[in-house]
C-alpha positions in Angstrom: 88.7 31.0 -77.2 91.3 33.6 -78.2 91.7 36.3 -75.6 93.1 39.8 -76.2 96.9 39.7 -76.1 97.1 36.0 -76.7 99.3 36.5 -79.8 101.7 39.1 -80.9 100.1 41.9 -82.9 102.9 42.1 -85.5 101.4 40.8 -88.7 104.2 38.4 -89.5 104.6 37.0 -86.0 102.9 34.0 -84.6 104.4 34.2 -81.1 101.9 33.2 -78.5 101.8 34.7 -75.0 102.6 31.7 -72.9 104.3 33.6 -70.1 107.9 32.9 -71.2 108.4 36.2 -73.0 107.2 39.7 -72.2 104.4 41.2 -74.2 103.8 44.9 -74.3 100.6 47.0 -74.7 100.2 49.5 -77.4 100.8 53.1 -76.2 97.9 55.2 -75.0 99.2 58.2 -77.0 97.2 58.4 -80.3 100.2 59.3 -82.5 102.5 56.7 -81.0 99.7 54.1 -81.3 99.3 54.9 -85.0 103.0 54.6 -85.5 103.1 51.2 -83.8 100.2 50.0 -86.0 102.2 51.1 -89.1 105.4 49.5 -87.8 103.5 46.2 -87.0 102.1 46.2 -90.6 98.6 46.3 -89.1 96.9 48.6 -91.7 93.8 46.3 -91.2 93.1 48.0 -87.9 91.6 51.4 -88.3 92.1 54.2 -85.8 89.6 56.7 -84.5 90.5 59.2 -81.8 90.1 56.4 -79.2 93.2 54.3 -78.6 91.5 52.1 -76.0 91.0 49.2 -78.5 94.7 48.9 -79.2 95.7 49.4 -75.6 93.3 46.9 -74.2 93.5 44.2 -77.0 96.9 44.3 -78.8 100.3 43.3 -77.5 103.8 43.1 -79.1 106.2 40.5 -78.0 109.7 41.4 -76.7 111.6 40.0 -79.8 110.5 43.0 -81.9 112.4 45.5 -79.7 116.1 46.3 -79.8 118.1 45.6 -76.6 118.6 49.3 -76.1 114.8 49.8 -75.9 114.6 47.9 -72.6 115.1 49.4 -69.2 116.4 46.2 -67.6 118.2 42.9 -68.4 114.9 41.0 -67.8 113.5 42.6 -71.0 110.2 43.3 -69.3 110.2 47.1 -69.1 110.4 49.3 -72.2 111.9 52.8 -72.6 109.1 55.4 -73.0 110.1 56.0 -76.6 110.4 52.3 -77.6 109.1 51.2 -81.0 108.8 47.7 -82.4 111.5 47.5 -85.2 112.9 44.0 -85.4 111.6 40.9 -87.3 108.9 42.8 -89.2 108.0 42.5 -92.8 110.4 44.7 -94.8 108.1 46.8 -97.1 111.0 48.0 -99.3 112.1 44.5 -100.6 108.9 42.6 -99.8 110.9 40.1 -97.9 109.3 38.6 -94.8 111.8 38.7 -91.9 111.1 36.3 -89.0 112.8 34.5 -86.2 114.2 31.8 -88.4 116.7 34.1 -90.0 120.0 34.9 -88.4 119.4 37.9 -86.1 123.0 39.1 -86.3 122.4 39.9 -90.0 119.4 42.1 -89.3 119.4 45.8 -88.7 116.4 47.8 -87.5 114.1 48.4 -90.4 113.4 51.8 -91.7 110.0 52.2 -93.3 109.5 54.6 -96.1 
């Protein structure tokens, strides 16, 4: 049975939480939580004034964060202002970006 946080919440990501990579909870702040949902292309999850569902059930894997967003070299602590920006579906060109592409060619995506 699938448990909360078993898979990355980014719509285009199939990374499973097997303990080899850090996974991060969604922020408790309502506005930041909504922003993360948008950045993760998760328009299928509707928000009310309660962010507990996202905080308790959704996780984003470490590969969606720039190196500068981590507080340490272990990549297991995020800056308070961190946002998932890497390897996410590019809405502008409708091209799916995933881990199979060369990461050195990618820049953080800017959503419209």
